[in-house]
N, CA, C, O and the ligand as a Tripos MOL2 file, in Angstrom:
@<TRIPOS>MOLECULE
protein
  277   275    70     0     0
PROTEIN
NO_CHARGES

@<TRIPOS>ATOM
      1 N           4.1320  -11.4300   -7.7040 N.3       1 MET1
      2 CA          3.5460  -11.4280   -9.0590 C.3       1 MET1
      3 C           4.0360  -10.2050   -9.8270 C.2       1 MET1
      4 O           4.2000   -9.1220   -9.2670 O.2       1 MET1
      5 N           4.2580  -10.3980  -11.0780 N.am      2 PRO2
      6 CA          4.8660   -9.3130  -11.8660 C.3       2 PRO2
      7 C           3.8750   -8.2070  -12.2120 C.2       2 PRO2
      8 O           2.7060   -8.4470  -12.5160 O.2       2 PRO2
      9 N           4.3900   -7.0120  -12.1530 N.am      3 MET3
     10 CA          3.6200   -5.8710  -12.6200 C.3       3 MET3
     11 C           4.1680   -5.4500  -13.9730 C.2       3 MET3
     12 O           5.3800   -5.3560  -14.1690 O.2       3 MET3
     13 N           3.2700   -5.2020  -14.8850 N.am      4 PHE4
     14 CA          3.7050   -4.7430  -16.1950 C.3       4 PHE4
     15 C           3.0700   -3.3990  -16.5030 C.2       4 PHE4
     16 O           1.9530   -3.0970  -16.0810 O.2       4 PHE4
     17 N           3.8100   -2.6150  -17.2400 N.am      5 ASP5
     18 CA          3.2640   -1.3520  -17.7170 C.3       5 ASP5
     19 C           2.6020   -1.5770  -19.0670 C.2       5 ASP5
     20 O           3.1750   -2.1900  -19.9680 O.2       5 ASP5
     21 N           1.4150   -1.0800  -19.1790 N.am      6 TYR6
     22 CA          0.7040   -1.1820  -20.4430 C.3       6 TYR6
     23 C           0.3130    0.2040  -20.9200 C.2       6 TYR6
     24 O           0.1810    1.1490  -20.1420 O.2       6 TYR6
     25 N           0.1360    0.2830  -22.2050 N.am      7 ARG7
     26 CA         -0.3300    1.5270  -22.7860 C.3       7 ARG7
     27 C          -1.4880    1.1990  -23.7200 C.2       7 ARG7
     28 O          -1.3970    0.3150  -24.5720 O.2       7 ARG7
     29 N          -2.5740    1.9340  -23.5340 N.am      8 CYS8
     30 CA         -3.7620    1.7090  -24.3450 C.3       8 CYS8
     31 C          -3.5630    2.3020  -25.7300 C.2       8 CYS8
     32 O          -3.2120    3.4720  -25.8790 O.2       8 CYS8
     33 N          -3.7920    1.4770  -26.7350 N.am      9 ARG9
     34 CA         -3.6620    1.9890  -28.1060 C.3       9 ARG9
     35 C          -4.8550    2.8570  -28.4770 C.2       9 ARG9
     36 O          -4.7820    3.6710  -29.3980 O.2       9 ARG9
     37 N          -5.9360    2.6800  -27.7630 N.am     10 ASN10
     38 CA         -7.1510    3.4040  -28.1070 C.3      10 ASN10
     39 C          -7.0970    4.8530  -27.6300 C.2      10 ASN10
     40 O          -7.3650    5.7810  -28.3930 O.2      10 ASN10
     41 N          -6.7450    5.0330  -26.3560 N.am     11 CYS11
     42 CA         -6.7940    6.3810  -25.7930 C.3      11 CYS11
     43 C          -5.4190    6.8630  -25.3220 C.2      11 CYS11
     44 O          -5.2600    8.0210  -24.9370 O.2      11 CYS11
     45 N          -4.4370    5.9760  -25.3560 N.am     12 GLY12
     46 CA         -3.0940    6.3820  -24.9710 C.3      12 GLY12
     47 C          -2.8420    6.3480  -23.4820 C.2      12 GLY12
     48 O          -1.7640    6.7350  -23.0310 O.2      12 GLY12
     49 N          -3.8090    5.8960  -22.7130 N.am     13 HIS13
     50 CA         -3.6640    5.8300  -21.2660 C.3      13 HIS13
     51 C          -2.6100    4.8000  -20.8860 C.2      13 HIS13
     52 O          -2.5930    3.6870  -21.4130 O.2      13 HIS13
     53 N          -1.7310    5.1850  -19.9660 N.am     14 GLU14
     54 CA         -0.7140    4.2610  -19.4970 C.3      14 GLU14
     55 C          -1.0600    3.8070  -18.0880 C.2      14 GLU14
     56 O          -1.4360    4.6140  -17.2380 O.2      14 GLU14
     57 N          -0.9290    2.5140  -17.8480 N.am     15 PHE15
     58 CA         -1.3180    1.9840  -16.5500 C.3      15 PHE15
     59 C          -0.5040    0.7430  -16.2400 C.2      15 PHE15
     60 O           0.1260    0.1510  -17.1160 O.2      15 PHE15
     61 N          -0.5350    0.3700  -14.9820 N.am     16 GLU16
     62 CA          0.1420   -0.8500  -14.5730 C.3      16 GLU16
     63 C          -0.8900   -1.9380  -14.3340 C.2      16 GLU16
     64 O          -1.9700   -1.6850  -13.7990 O.2      16 GLU16
     65 N          -0.5490   -3.1270  -14.7310 N.am     17 GLU17
     66 CA         -1.4590   -4.2510  -14.5500 C.3      17 GLU17
     67 C          -0.7200   -5.3740  -13.8520 C.2      17 GLU17
     68 O           0.3960   -5.7360  -14.2240 O.2      17 GLU17
     69 N          -1.3580   -5.9130  -12.8440 N.am     18 LEU18
     70 CA         -0.8010   -7.0690  -12.1570 C.3      18 LEU18
     71 C          -1.1450   -8.3120  -12.9610 C.2      18 LEU18
     72 O          -2.3120   -8.6830  -13.0900 O.2      18 LEU18
     73 N          -0.1230   -8.9430  -13.4930 N.am     19 VAL19
     74 CA         -0.3560  -10.0840  -14.3620 C.3      19 VAL19
     75 C          -0.2860  -11.3740  -13.5630 C.2      19 VAL19
     76 O           0.7620  -11.7430  -13.0340 O.2      19 VAL19
     77 N          -1.4070  -12.0400  -13.4870 N.am     20 ILE20
     78 CA         -1.4950  -13.2760  -12.7010 C.3      20 ILE20
     79 C          -0.7410  -14.3990  -13.4010 C.2      20 ILE20
     80 O           0.0180  -15.1450  -12.7840 O.2      20 ILE20
     81 N          -0.9670  -14.4930  -14.6760 N.am     21 SER21
     82 CA         -0.3790  -15.5970  -15.4290 C.3      21 SER21
     83 C           0.4230  -15.0750  -16.6050 C.2      21 SER21
     84 O           0.0460  -14.0880  -17.2370 O.2      21 SER21
     85 N           1.5140  -15.7310  -16.8900 N.am     22 TRP22
     86 CA          2.3450  -15.3450  -18.0350 C.3      22 TRP22
     87 C           1.6310  -15.5900  -19.3450 C.2      22 TRP22
     88 O           2.0080  -15.0470  -20.3830 O.2      22 TRP22
     89 N           0.5920  -16.4160  -19.2910 N.am     23 THR23
     90 CA         -0.0610  -16.7950  -20.5370 C.3      23 THR23
     91 C          -1.1520  -15.8230  -20.9500 C.2      23 THR23
     92 O          -1.7630  -15.9730  -22.0080 O.2      23 THR23
     93 N          -1.3940  -14.8230  -20.1070 N.am     24 VAL24
     94 CA         -2.4070  -13.8400  -20.4670 C.3      24 VAL24
     95 C          -1.9030  -12.9900  -21.6310 C.2      24 VAL24
     96 O          -0.8810  -12.3140  -21.5150 O.2      24 VAL24
     97 N          -2.6120  -13.0270  -22.7330 N.am     25 PRO25
     98 CA         -2.1890  -12.2090  -23.8700 C.3      25 PRO25
     99 C          -2.4740  -10.7360  -23.6360 C.2      25 PRO25
    100 O          -3.3770  -10.3750  -22.8820 O.2      25 PRO25
    101 N          -1.7000   -9.9010  -24.2870 N.am     26 ASP26
    102 CA         -1.8790   -8.4620  -24.1210 C.3      26 ASP26
    103 C          -3.3010   -8.0310  -24.4880 C.2      26 ASP26
    104 O          -3.8290   -7.0530  -23.9580 O.2      26 ASP26
    105 N          -3.8930   -8.7720  -25.3900 N.am     27 ALA27
    106 CA         -5.2290   -8.4080  -25.8560 C.3      27 ALA27
    107 C          -6.2750   -8.5570  -24.7600 C.2      27 ALA27
    108 O          -7.3780   -8.0230  -24.8760 O.2      27 ALA27
    109 N          -5.9340   -9.2820  -23.6920 N.am     28 ASP28
    110 CA         -6.8880   -9.4470  -22.6070 C.3      28 ASP28
    111 C          -6.7480   -8.3830  -21.5320 C.2      28 ASP28
    112 O          -7.5090   -8.3740  -20.5650 O.2      28 ASP28
    113 N          -5.7990   -7.5010  -21.6870 N.am     29 ILE29
    114 CA         -5.6050   -6.4310  -20.7180 C.3      29 ILE29
    115 C          -6.5340   -5.2770  -21.0640 C.2      29 ILE29
    116 O          -6.4390   -4.6840  -22.1390 O.2      29 ILE29
    117 N          -7.4190   -4.9730  -20.1490 N.am     30 THR30
    118 CA         -8.4100   -3.9440  -20.4050 C.3      30 THR30
    119 C          -7.9550   -2.5970  -19.8670 C.2      30 THR30
    120 O          -7.5080   -2.4890  -18.7250 O.2      30 THR30
    121 N          -8.0700   -1.6000  -20.6790 N.am     31 CYS31
    122 CA         -7.7390   -0.2530  -20.2600 C.3      31 CYS31
    123 C          -8.7200    0.2100  -19.1850 C.2      31 CYS31
    124 O          -9.9320    0.1340  -19.3850 O.2      31 CYS31
    125 N          -8.2120    0.6890  -18.0460 N.am     32 PRO32
    126 CA         -9.1070    1.1240  -16.9710 C.3      32 PRO32
    127 C          -9.8240    2.4290  -17.3120 C.2      32 PRO32
    128 O         -10.7680    2.8310  -16.6310 O.2      32 PRO32
    129 N          -9.3700    3.0670  -18.3510 N.am     33 ASP33
    130 CA         -9.9300    4.3640  -18.6950 C.3      33 ASP33
    131 C         -11.0670    4.2320  -19.7090 C.2      33 ASP33
    132 O         -12.1740    4.7210  -19.4810 O.2      33 ASP33
    133 N         -10.7870    3.5780  -20.8110 N.am     34 CYS34
    134 CA        -11.7920    3.4900  -21.8730 C.3      34 CYS34
    135 C         -12.3680    2.0900  -22.0230 C.2      34 CYS34
    136 O         -13.2610    1.8630  -22.8400 O.2      34 CYS34
    137 N         -11.8550    1.1520  -21.2330 N.am     35 LYS35
    138 CA        -12.3850   -0.2170  -21.1910 C.3      35 LYS35
    139 C         -12.1810   -0.9860  -22.4840 C.2      35 LYS35
    140 O         -12.8720   -1.9720  -22.7420 O.2      35 LYS35
    141 N         -11.2460   -0.5440  -23.2860 N.am     36 GLN36
    142 CA        -10.9700   -1.2620  -24.5180 C.3      36 GLN36
    143 C          -9.8630   -2.2920  -24.2940 C.2      36 GLN36
    144 O          -8.8820   -2.0260  -23.5990 O.2      36 GLN36
    145 N         -10.0320   -3.4480  -24.8800 N.am     37 ASN37
    146 CA         -8.9880   -4.4680  -24.7990 C.3      37 ASN37
    147 C          -8.0000   -4.2780  -25.9440 C.2      37 ASN37
    148 O          -7.8620   -5.1290  -26.8230 O.2      37 ASN37
    149 N          -7.3450   -3.1820  -25.9070 N.am     38 ASP38
    150 CA         -6.4170   -2.8830  -26.9940 C.3      38 ASP38
    151 C          -5.1610   -2.2470  -26.4180 C.2      38 ASP38
    152 O          -4.7900   -1.1260  -26.7650 O.2      38 ASP38
    153 N          -4.5240   -2.9890  -25.5330 N.am     39 SER39
    154 CA         -3.3540   -2.4670  -24.8530 C.3      39 SER39
    155 C          -2.1030   -3.1720  -25.3310 C.2      39 SER39
    156 O          -2.1430   -4.3280  -25.7520 O.2      39 SER39
    157 N          -1.0070   -2.4680  -25.2600 N.am     40 GLU40
    158 CA          0.2670   -3.0840  -25.5950 C.3      40 GLU40
    159 C           1.1930   -2.9940  -24.3960 C.2      40 GLU40
    160 O           1.1910   -2.0060  -23.6620 O.2      40 GLU40
    161 N           1.9710   -4.0270  -24.2140 N.am     41 LYS41
    162 CA          2.8790   -4.0750  -23.0800 C.3      41 LYS41
    163 C           4.0600   -3.1380  -23.3250 C.2      41 LYS41
    164 O           4.6360   -3.1020  -24.4120 O.2      41 LYS41
    165 N           4.3970   -2.3880  -22.2890 N.am     42 GLN42
    166 CA          5.5430   -1.5060  -22.3870 C.3      42 GLN42
    167 C           6.7810   -2.2410  -21.8670 C.2      42 GLN42
    168 O           6.7850   -2.7590  -20.7510 O.2      42 GLN42
    169 N           7.8000   -2.2770  -22.6700 N.am     43 ILE43
    170 CA          9.0310   -2.9270  -22.2420 C.3      43 ILE43
    171 C           9.9050   -1.8840  -21.5580 C.2      43 ILE43
    172 O          10.4760   -1.0090  -22.2090 O.2      43 ILE43
    173 N           9.9990   -1.9900  -20.2470 N.am     44 SER44
    174 CA         10.7560   -0.9980  -19.4910 C.3      44 SER44
    175 C          12.2020   -1.4420  -19.3170 C.2      44 SER44
    176 O          12.6640   -1.6960  -18.2050 O.2      44 SER44
    177 N          12.8850   -1.5270  -20.4150 N.am     45 ALA45
    178 CA         14.2820   -1.9450  -20.3750 C.3      45 ALA45
    179 C          15.1890   -0.7370  -20.2090 C.2      45 ALA45
    180 O          15.1450    0.1880  -21.0200 O.2      45 ALA45
    181 N          16.0020   -0.7370  -19.1790 N.am     46 PRO46
    182 CA         16.8660    0.4080  -18.9140 C.3      46 PRO46
    183 C          17.9740    0.5560  -19.9580 C.2      46 PRO46
    184 O          18.6560    1.5800  -20.0110 O.2      46 PRO46
    185 N          18.1410   -0.4590  -20.7700 N.am     47 MET47
    186 CA         19.2110   -0.4150  -21.7520 C.3      47 MET47
    187 C          18.8150    0.3610  -23.0040 C.2      47 MET47
    188 O          19.6570    0.6830  -23.8430 O.2      47 MET47
    189 N          17.5250    0.6550  -23.1170 N.am     48 VAL48
    190 CA         17.0660    1.3460  -24.3160 C.3      48 VAL48
    191 C          17.6850    2.7310  -24.4030 C.2      48 VAL48
    192 O          17.5600    3.5500  -23.4930 O.2      48 VAL48
    193 N          18.3400    2.9640  -25.4940 N.am     49 SER49
    194 CA         18.9580    4.2660  -25.6860 C.3      49 SER49
    195 C          18.6430    4.7960  -27.0710 C.2      49 SER49
    196 O          18.8620    4.1230  -28.0790 O.2      49 SER49
    197 N          18.1290    6.0040  -27.1010 N.am     50 THR50
    198 CA         17.7940    6.5940  -28.3890 C.3      50 THR50
    199 C          18.6090    7.8480  -28.6320 C.2      50 THR50
    200 O          18.1520    8.7970  -29.2690 O.2      50 THR50
    201 N          19.8020    7.8330  -28.1200 N.am     51 GLY51
    202 CA         20.6770    8.9570  -28.4030 C.3      51 GLY51
    203 C          20.9990    9.8090  -27.1910 C.2      51 GLY51
    204 O          21.0190   11.0360  -27.2880 O.2      51 GLY51
    205 N          21.2500    9.1860  -26.0600 N.am     52 GLY52
    206 CA         21.7080    9.9360  -24.9020 C.3      52 GLY52
    207 C          20.6250   10.3470  -23.9390 C.2      52 GLY52
    208 O          20.9280   10.8190  -22.8430 O.2      52 GLY52
    209 N          19.3730   10.1820  -24.3120 N.am     53 SER53
    210 CA         18.2940   10.5310  -23.3990 C.3      53 SER53
    211 C          18.1990    9.5210  -22.2650 C.2      53 SER53
    212 O          18.4540    8.3330  -22.4620 O.2      53 SER53
    213 N          17.8380    9.9860  -21.0950 N.am     54 THR54
    214 CA         17.6930    9.0860  -19.9660 C.3      54 THR54
    215 C          16.2760    8.5300  -19.8740 C.2      54 THR54
    216 O          15.9880    7.7080  -19.0050 O.2      54 THR54
    217 N          15.4040    8.9680  -20.7520 N.am     55 SER55
    218 CA         14.0370    8.4880  -20.7200 C.3      55 SER55
    219 C          13.9710    7.0350  -21.1500 C.2      55 SER55
    220 O          14.5010    6.6730  -22.2010 O.2      55 SER55
    221 N          13.3290    6.2040  -20.3530 N.am     56 SER56
    222 CA         13.2150    4.7940  -20.6900 C.3      56 SER56
    223 C          11.9240    4.5010  -21.4550 C.2      56 SER56
    224 O          11.7400    3.3990  -21.9710 O.2      56 SER56
    225 N          11.0500    5.4700  -21.5250 N.am     57 LEU57
    226 CA          9.8530    5.2810  -22.3180 C.3      57 LEU57
    227 C          10.0520    5.9230  -23.6850 C.2      57 LEU57
    228 O          10.7910    6.8970  -23.8320 O.2      57 LEU57
    229 N           9.3940    5.3710  -24.6530 N.am     58 SER58
    230 CA          9.7000    5.6840  -26.0340 C.3      58 SER58
    231 C           9.5920    7.1760  -26.3630 C.2      58 SER58
    232 O          10.5640    7.7730  -26.8260 O.2      58 SER58
    233 N           8.4490    7.7730  -26.1360 N.am     59 SER59
    234 CA          8.3320    9.1530  -26.5680 C.3      59 SER59
    235 C           7.4000    9.9830  -25.6900 C.2      59 SER59
    236 O           7.1580   11.1550  -25.9750 O.2      59 SER59
    237 N           6.8850    9.3870  -24.6380 N.am     60 SER60
    238 CA          5.8670   10.0880  -23.8650 C.3      60 SER60
    239 C           6.4900   11.1130  -22.9220 C.2      60 SER60
    240 O           5.8840   12.1440  -22.6290 O.2      60 SER60
    241 N           7.7000   10.8250  -22.4490 N.am     61 GLY61
    242 CA          8.3380   11.7120  -21.5080 C.3      61 GLY61
    243 C           7.8170   11.5750  -20.0910 C.2      61 GLY61
    244 O           8.2010   12.3390  -19.2050 O.2      61 GLY61
    245 N           6.9450   10.6070  -19.8780 N.am     62 CYS62
    246 CA          6.4220   10.3940  -18.5430 C.3      62 CYS62
    247 C           7.4190    9.6480  -17.6760 C.2      62 CYS62
    248 O           8.2340    8.8770  -18.1820 O.2      62 CYS62
    249 N           7.3580    9.8680  -16.4100 N.am     63 SER63
    250 CA          8.1750    9.0960  -15.4910 C.3      63 SER63
    251 C           7.6730    7.6590  -15.4310 C.2      63 SER63
    252 O           6.4660    7.4240  -15.3750 O.2      63 SER63
    253 N           8.5860    6.7060  -15.4440 N.am     64 PRO64
    254 CA          8.1760    5.2890  -15.3680 C.3      64 PRO64
    255 C           7.4790    4.9600  -14.0610 C.2      64 PRO64
    256 O           6.7190    3.9950  -13.9870 O.2      64 PRO64
    257 N           7.7260    5.7360  -13.0520 N.am     65 SER65
    258 CA          7.1310    5.4390  -11.7560 C.3      65 SER65
    259 C           6.2030    6.5610  -11.3200 C.2      65 SER65
    260 O           6.3770    7.1380  -10.2470 O.2      65 SER65
    261 N           5.2360    6.8620  -12.1360 N.am     66 SER66
    262 CA          4.2720    7.8760  -11.7780 C.3      66 SER66
    263 C           3.2120    7.2690  -10.8750 C.2      66 SER66
    264 O           2.7570    6.1460  -11.0950 O.2      66 SER66
    265 N           2.8330    8.0100   -9.8780 N.am     67 GLY67
    266 CA          2.1620    7.4410   -8.7170 C.3      67 GLY67
    267 C           0.8870    6.6310   -8.8510 C.2      67 GLY67
    268 O          -0.1400    7.0280   -8.3020 O.2      67 GLY67
    269 N           0.9120    5.5370   -9.5440 N.am     68 PHE68
    270 CA         -0.2090    4.6170   -9.5230 C.3      68 PHE68
    271 C           0.0780    3.4700   -8.5650 C.2      68 PHE68
    272 O           0.7520    2.5120   -8.9420 O.2      68 PHE68
    273 N          -0.3980    3.5430   -7.3870 N.am     69 SER69
    274 CA         -0.2270    2.3750   -6.5310 C.3      69 SER69
    275 C          -1.0420    2.5120   -5.2640 C.2      69 SER69
    276 O          -1.0230    1.6190   -4.4170 O.2      69 SER69
    277 ZN         -7.8620    3.3600  -23.1250 Zn       70 ZN70
@<TRIPOS>BOND
     1     1     2 1
     2     2     3 1
     3     3     4 2
     4     3     5 am
     5     5     6 1
     6     6     7 1
     7     7     8 2
     8     7     9 am
     9     9    10 1
    10    10    11 1
    11    11    12 2
    12    11    13 am
    13    13    14 1
    14    14    15 1
    15    15    16 2
    16    15    17 am
    17    17    18 1
    18    18    19 1
    19    19    20 2
    20    19    21 am
    21    21    22 1
    22    22    23 1
    23    23    24 2
    24    23    25 am
    25    25    26 1
    26    26    27 1
    27    27    28 2
    28    27    29 am
    29    29    30 1
    30    30    31 1
    31    31    32 2
    32    31    33 am
    33    33    34 1
    34    34    35 1
    35    35    36 2
    36    35    37 am
    37    37    38 1
    38    38    39 1
    39    39    40 2
    40    39    41 am
    41    41    42 1
    42    42    43 1
    43    43    44 2
    44    43    45 am
    45    45    46 1
    46    46    47 1
    47    47    48 2
    48    47    49 am
    49    49    50 1
    50    50    51 1
    51    51    52 2
    52    51    53 am
    53    53    54 1
    54    54    55 1
    55    55    56 2
    56    55    57 am
    57    57    58 1
    58    58    59 1
    59    59    60 2
    60    59    61 am
    61    61    62 1
    62    62    63 1
    63    63    64 2
    64    63    65 am
    65    65    66 1
    66    66    67 1
    67    67    68 2
    68    67    69 am
    69    69    70 1
    70    70    71 1
    71    71    72 2
    72    71    73 am
    73    73    74 1
    74    74    75 1
    75    75    76 2
    76    75    77 am
    77    77    78 1
    78    78    79 1
    79    79    80 2
    80    79    81 am
    81    81    82 1
    82    82    83 1
    83    83    84 2
    84    83    85 am
    85    85    86 1
    86    86    87 1
    87    87    88 2
    88    87    89 am
    89    89    90 1
    90    90    91 1
    91    91    92 2
    92    91    93 am
    93    93    94 1
    94    94    95 1
    95    95    96 2
    96    95    97 am
    97    97    98 1
    98    98    99 1
    99    99   100 2
   100    99   101 am
   101   101   102 1
   102   102   103 1
   103   103   104 2
   104   103   105 am
   105   105   106 1
   106   106   107 1
   107   107   108 2
   108   107   109 am
   109   109   110 1
   110   110   111 1
   111   111   112 2
   112   111   113 am
   113   113   114 1
   114   114   115 1
   115   115   116 2
   116   115   117 am
   117   117   118 1
   118   118   119 1
   119   119   120 2
   120   119   121 am
   121   121   122 1
   122   122   123 1
   123   123   124 2
   124   123   125 am
   125   125   126 1
   126   126   127 1
   127   127   128 2
   128   127   129 am
   129   129   130 1
   130   130   131 1
   131   131   132 2
   132   131   133 am
   133   133   134 1
   134   134   135 1
   135   135   136 2
   136   135   137 am
   137   137   138 1
   138   138   139 1
   139   139   140 2
   140   139   141 am
   141   141   142 1
   142   142   143 1
   143   143   144 2
   144   143   145 am
   145   145   146 1
   146   146   147 1
   147   147   148 2
   148   147   149 am
   149   149   150 1
   150   150   151 1
   151   151   152 2
   152   151   153 am
   153   153   154 1
   154   154   155 1
   155   155   156 2
   156   155   157 am
   157   157   158 1
   158   158   159 1
   159   159   160 2
   160   159   161 am
   161   161   162 1
   162   162   163 1
   163   163   164 2
   164   163   165 am
   165   165   166 1
   166   166   167 1
   167   167   168 2
   168   167   169 am
   169   169   170 1
   170   170   171 1
   171   171   172 2
   172   171   173 am
   173   173   174 1
   174   174   175 1
   175   175   176 2
   176   175   177 am
   177   177   178 1
   178   178   179 1
   179   179   180 2
   180   179   181 am
   181   181   182 1
   182   182   183 1
   183   183   184 2
   184   183   185 am
   185   185   186 1
   186   186   187 1
   187   187   188 2
   188   187   189 am
   189   189   190 1
   190   190   191 1
   191   191   192 2
   192   191   193 am
   193   193   194 1
   194   194   195 1
   195   195   196 2
   196   195   197 am
   197   197   198 1
   198   198   199 1
   199   199   200 2
   200   199   201 am
   201   201   202 1
   202   202   203 1
   203   203   204 2
   204   203   205 am
   205   205   206 1
   206   206   207 1
   207   207   208 2
   208   207   209 am
   209   209   210 1
   210   210   211 1
   211   211   212 2
   212   211   213 am
   213   213   214 1
   214   214   215 1
   215   215   216 2
   216   215   217 am
   217   217   218 1
   218   218   219 1
   219   219   220 2
   220   219   221 am
   221   221   222 1
   222   222   223 1
   223   223   224 2
   224   223   225 am
   225   225   226 1
   226   226   227 1
   227   227   228 2
   228   227   229 am
   229   229   230 1
   230   230   231 1
   231   231   232 2
   232   231   233 am
   233   233   234 1
   234   234   235 1
   235   235   236 2
   236   235   237 am
   237   237   238 1
   238   238   239 1
   239   239   240 2
   240   239   241 am
   241   241   242 1
   242   242   243 1
   243   243   244 2
   244   243   245 am
   245   245   246 1
   246   246   247 1
   247   247   248 2
   248   247   249 am
   249   249   250 1
   250   250   251 1
   251   251   252 2
   252   251   253 am
   253   253   254 1
   254   254   255 1
   255   255   256 2
   256   255   257 am
   257   257   258 1
   258   258   259 1
   259   259   260 2
   260   259   261 am
   261   261   262 1
   262   262   263 1
   263   263   264 2
   264   263   265 am
   265   265   266 1
   266   266   267 1
   267   267   268 2
   268   267   269 am
   269   269   270 1
   270   270   271 1
   271   271   272 2
   272   271   273 am
   273   273   274 1
   274   274   275 1
   275   275   276 2
@<TRIPOS>SUBSTRUCTURE
     1 MET1         2 RESIDUE 1 A MET
     2 PRO2         6 RESIDUE 1 A PRO
     3 MET3        10 RESIDUE 1 A MET
     4 PHE4        14 RESIDUE 1 A PHE
     5 ASP5        18 RESIDUE 1 A ASP
     6 TYR6        22 RESIDUE 1 A TYR
     7 ARG7        26 RESIDUE 1 A ARG
     8 CYS8        30 RESIDUE 1 A CYS
     9 ARG9        34 RESIDUE 1 A ARG
    10 ASN10       38 RESIDUE 1 A ASN
    11 CYS11       42 RESIDUE 1 A CYS
    12 GLY12       46 RESIDUE 1 A GLY
    13 HIS13       50 RESIDUE 1 A HIS
    14 GLU14       54 RESIDUE 1 A GLU
    15 PHE15       58 RESIDUE 1 A PHE
    16 GLU16       62 RESIDUE 1 A GLU
    17 GLU17       66 RESIDUE 1 A GLU
    18 LEU18       70 RESIDUE 1 A LEU
    19 VAL19       74 RESIDUE 1 A VAL
    20 ILE20       78 RESIDUE 1 A ILE
    21 SER21       82 RESIDUE 1 A SER
    22 TRP22       86 RESIDUE 1 A TRP
    23 THR23       90 RESIDUE 1 A THR
    24 VAL24       94 RESIDUE 1 A VAL
    25 PRO25       98 RESIDUE 1 A PRO
    26 ASP26      102 RESIDUE 1 A ASP
    27 ALA27      106 RESIDUE 1 A ALA
    28 ASP28      110 RESIDUE 1 A ASP
    29 ILE29      114 RESIDUE 1 A ILE
    30 THR30      118 RESIDUE 1 A THR
    31 CYS31      122 RESIDUE 1 A CYS
    32 PRO32      126 RESIDUE 1 A PRO
    33 ASP33      130 RESIDUE 1 A ASP
    34 CYS34      134 RESIDUE 1 A CYS
    35 LYS35      138 RESIDUE 1 A LYS
    36 GLN36      142 RESIDUE 1 A GLN
    37 ASN37      146 RESIDUE 1 A ASN
    38 ASP38      150 RESIDUE 1 A ASP
    39 SER39      154 RESIDUE 1 A SER
    40 GLU40      158 RESIDUE 1 A GLU
    41 LYS41      162 RESIDUE 1 A LYS
    42 GLN42      166 RESIDUE 1 A GLN
    43 ILE43      170 RESIDUE 1 A ILE
    44 SER44      174 RESIDUE 1 A SER
    45 ALA45      178 RESIDUE 1 A ALA
    46 PRO46      182 RESIDUE 1 A PRO
    47 MET47      186 RESIDUE 1 A MET
    48 VAL48      190 RESIDUE 1 A VAL
    49 SER49      194 RESIDUE 1 A SER
    50 THR50      198 RESIDUE 1 A THR
    51 GLY51      202 RESIDUE 1 A GLY
    52 GLY52      206 RESIDUE 1 A GLY
    53 SER53      210 RESIDUE 1 A SER
    54 THR54      214 RESIDUE 1 A THR
    55 SER55      218 RESIDUE 1 A SER
    56 SER56      222 RESIDUE 1 A SER
    57 LEU57      226 RESIDUE 1 A LEU
    58 SER58      230 RESIDUE 1 A SER
    59 SER59      234 RESIDUE 1 A SER
    60 SER60      238 RESIDUE 1 A SER
    61 GLY61      242 RESIDUE 1 A GLY
    62 CYS62      246 RESIDUE 1 A CYS
    63 SER63      250 RESIDUE 1 A SER
    64 PRO64      254 RESIDUE 1 A PRO
    65 SER65      258 RESIDUE 1 A SER
    66 SER66      262 RESIDUE 1 A SER
    67 GLY67      266 RESIDUE 1 A GLY
    68 PHE68      270 RESIDUE 1 A PHE
    69 SER69      274 RESIDUE 1 A SER
    70 ZN70       277 GROUP 0 **** ****
């Protein structure tokens, strides 16, 4: 089953969610921190380039594989 990275728009918390079904809308993903259903899916595409940076996340600077597991 696919794991997706989500980021809470409410508090900015980033987390991984195991998505059971492809039909689950992002709005149904609940932030484990603030419990708000206001998360957006993070597209972890390695092709994203914003000018030579190796960071695959937009602006947070966090490692994509920070120890949540
Ligand atoms: Zn949150």
